[in-house]
C-alpha positions in Angstrom: -22.0 54.2 12.5 -19.8 57.3 12.7 -20.2 59.3 9.5 -18.1 62.3 8.6 -19.0 64.7 5.8 -15.9 66.2 4.2 -16.5 69.6 2.6 -13.6 70.9 0.5 -13.9 74.7 0.4 -12.2 77.4 -1.6 -13.8 80.9 -1.9 -17.3 79.8 -1.0 -18.4 82.8 1.0 -21.7 83.0 -0.9 -22.8 79.4 -0.1 -20.9 77.8 2.7 -23.2 79.0 5.5 -26.2 77.7 3.7 -24.5 74.4 3.0 -23.8 73.8 6.7 -27.3 74.9 7.7 -28.9 72.5 5.3 -26.6 69.7 6.3 -27.5 70.1 10.0 -31.2 70.2 9.2 -31.4 67.3 6.8 -28.6 65.0 8.1 -28.2 65.7 11.8 -26.8 62.2 12.3 -23.5 63.1 10.5 -20.5 65.1 11.6 -18.9 67.5 9.2 -15.5 69.0 8.6 -14.8 71.9 6.2 -11.3 72.0 4.6 -10.6 75.7 4.0 -8.0 75.6 1.2 -6.5 79.0 1.7 -9.6 80.9 0.6 -8.9 84.5 -0.4 -12.4 85.9 0.2 -14.3 86.1 3.5 -14.9 82.3 3.8 -12.7 81.9 6.9 -14.3 84.8 8.6 -17.7 83.2 8.0 -16.6 79.9 9.3 -15.1 81.4 12.5 -18.1 83.7 13.1 -20.5 80.9 12.9 -18.5 78.4 15.0 -18.3 75.9 12.2 -16.1 72.8 12.2 -13.2 73.5 9.9 -9.4 73.3 9.4 -7.2 75.6 7.4 -4.7 74.1 5.0 -1.3 75.8 5.4 -0.9 76.2 1.7 -3.4 75.8 -1.2 -3.4 72.1 -2.0 -6.3 72.0 -4.6 -9.4 69.9 -4.3 -7.4 66.6 -4.2 -5.2 67.7 -1.3 -8.2 69.2 0.5 -10.2 66.0 0.3 -7.2 63.9 1.3 -6.9 66.0 4.4 -10.5 65.2 5.2 -9.8 61.4 4.8 -6.8 61.7 7.0 -8.9 63.3 9.7 -11.6 60.6 9.3 -8.9 57.9 9.7 -7.4 59.4 12.7 -10.7 59.9 14.4 -12.2 56.4 13.7 -15.0 57.2 11.3 -16.7 54.3 9.6 -17.9 56.3 6.6 -16.6 59.5 4.9 -18.8 61.4 2.5 -17.5 64.0 0.2 -19.8 67.0 -0.4 -19.1 70.2 -2.3 -19.1 73.5 -0.6 -21.0 75.3 -3.4 -24.5 74.1 -2.5 -24.9 71.7 -5.5 -25.3 68.6 -3.3 -28.5 68.2 -1.4 -27.9 66.6 2.1 -31.4 65.1 1.9 -29.8 62.4 -0.2 -27.0 61.7 2.3 -28.7 58.6 3.7 -29.3 57.2 0.2 -25.6 57.7 -0.7 -24.5 56.0 2.5 -27.0 53.1 2.5 -25.2 50.8 0.1 -21.9 51.4 1.9 -23.4 50.7 5.3 -24.9 47.4 3.9 -21.6 46.4 2.4 -23.0 46.4 -1.1 -20.4 49.0 -2.2 -17.1 50.3 -1.0 -17.8 53.6 -2.7 -21.3 54.9 -3.6 -21.4 57.9 -6.0 -24.3 60.3 -6.0 -25.3 60.4 -9.7 -27.4 63.0 -11.4 -27.5 60.9 -14.6 -29.5 57.9 -13.5 -33.0 59.5 -13.2 -31.8 62.6 -15.0 -33.7 64.9 -12.7 -32.5 68.4 -11.5 -29.4 70.2 -12.8 -27.7 68.2 -15.6 -24.7 70.6 -16.3 -23.9 72.2 -19.7 -23.8 70.3 -23.0 -20.0 70.6 -23.2 -19.5 69.4 -19.6 -21.8 66.4 -20.3 -19.9 65.6 -23.4 -16.6 65.6 -21.5 -18.2 63.5 -18.8 -19.4 60.9 -21.3 -16.0 60.7 -22.9 -14.3 60.1 -19.6 -17.0 57.6 -18.6 -16.3 55.6 -21.8 -12.6 55.7 -21.1 -13.1 54.4 -17.6 -15.3 51.6 -19.0 -12.5 50.7 -21.4 -9.8 50.8 -18.8 -11.6 49.0 -16.0 -14.6 47.2 -17.5 -17.0 49.2 -15.2 -19.5 51.7 -16.4 -19.8 54.7 -14.2 -22.1 57.6 -15.5 -21.4 60.6 -13.2 -17.6 60.3 -13.1 -17.0 63.9 -11.9 -19.6 63.8 -9.1 -18.0 65.0 -5.9 -20.9 63.6 -3.9 -19.7 60.1 -2.7 -19.5 57.9 0.3 -16.6 55.6 1.2 -16.2 52.9 3.8 -13.5 52.5 6.4 -11.2 50.6 4.0 -11.3 53.3 1.5 -10.8 56.0 4.1 -7.6 54.3 5.0 -6.7 53.9 1.3 -7.4 57.6 0.4 -5.7 58.9 3.5 -2.5 57.5 2.2 -3.0 58.0 -1.5 -5.3 60.4 -3.3 -5.1 62.0 -6.7 -4.2 65.7 -7.0 -5.8 68.4 -9.1 -9.2 67.1 -10.3 -9.3 63.7 -8.6 -12.8 62.4 -8.9 -12.4 60.2 -12.1 -8.9 59.1 -11.0 -10.2 58.0 -7.6 -12.9 55.8 -9.3 -10.2 54.1 -11.5 -7.9 53.7 -8.5 -10.7 52.0 -6.5 -11.7 49.6 -9.2 -8.2 48.6 -10.1 -7.4 47.9 -6.5 -10.4 45.6 -6.1 -12.9 47.9 -4.4 -16.6 47.9 -5.4 -17.9 51.2 -6.9 -21.5 51.9 -7.7 -24.0 54.8 -8.2 -27.0 56.1 -6.4 -29.5 58.5 -8.0 -29.5 62.0 -6.5 -30.9 65.4 -7.6 -28.4 68.3 -7.8 -28.9 72.0 -8.3 -26.7 74.7 -9.8 -23.9 76.0 -7.7 -25.2 78.6 -5.2 -22.2 80.9 -5.5 -18.6 81.2 -6.4 -16.9 80.1 -9.6 -16.3 76.6 -10.9 -12.7 75.6 -11.3 -13.6 74.0 -14.7 -15.0 76.5 -17.1 -14.7 77.8 -20.8 -11.4 76.5 -22.4 -10.5 74.7 -19.1 -13.2 72.1 -19.8 -11.2 70.8 -22.9 -7.9 71.0 -21.0 -9.5 69.1 -18.0 -10.9 66.3 -20.3 -7.5 65.8 -22.0 -5.6 65.9 -18.8 -7.9 63.5 -17.0 -7.9 61.0 -19.9 -4.1 61.0 -20.0 -3.9 60.6 -16.2 -6.4 57.6 -16.3 -4.3 55.8 -19.0 -1.1 56.4 -17.0 -2.9 55.1 -13.8 -4.0 51.9 -15.7 -0.5 51.3 -17.0 1.1 51.9 -13.7 -1.3 49.6 -11.9 -0.7 46.8 -14.4 3.1 47.1 -14.0 2.8 46.9 -10.2 0.6 43.9 -10.5 3.2 42.2 -12.8 6.0 42.5 -10.3 
């Protein structure tokens, strides 16, 4: 099967070279594409100097727009599976086969690499985990499906979801919204245990007071998504 690893990237000069090196060493069976989202540091120079596979967004689209660009590329080039992987070094490509396996077998349409099943490795801060648990509970209420690591950006999708996300993908912080969208549209979502590490460089887009803002914004967006889907279904 043709597998594409989509790596959204914004100001990851400290980690992106290591990320690609690890991916080539541990998952040589997969292609990759870096989506450089108008980085303002030396990220693009590093990508160019090392001959990496990348595209530049013409304007900063945020993580949602960056990931959607990757899905569009996967659709246009006939990939069977697309895997999202962060550019900050948190996601170990040694688990790529594990994340893809239930998608390849047809057990899942989306398989999420979850750090909260075996609870090994980096578990994030207390406040981040609290927010994740609240969003997880809301997703259970809205969809009936329990997903633990709702903000994990390490996930594999089949060809049907590649098509779906190429046409419609959430903006801003899209991981929880993508889960809800999948479930409400009849796709099967599950989790696979992985071990993550702390980011290897750069700065998280969700920090300090932004964590509370993120949680409130995502919760409101999920409720709106649920209402919108219900209305469409009633037409």
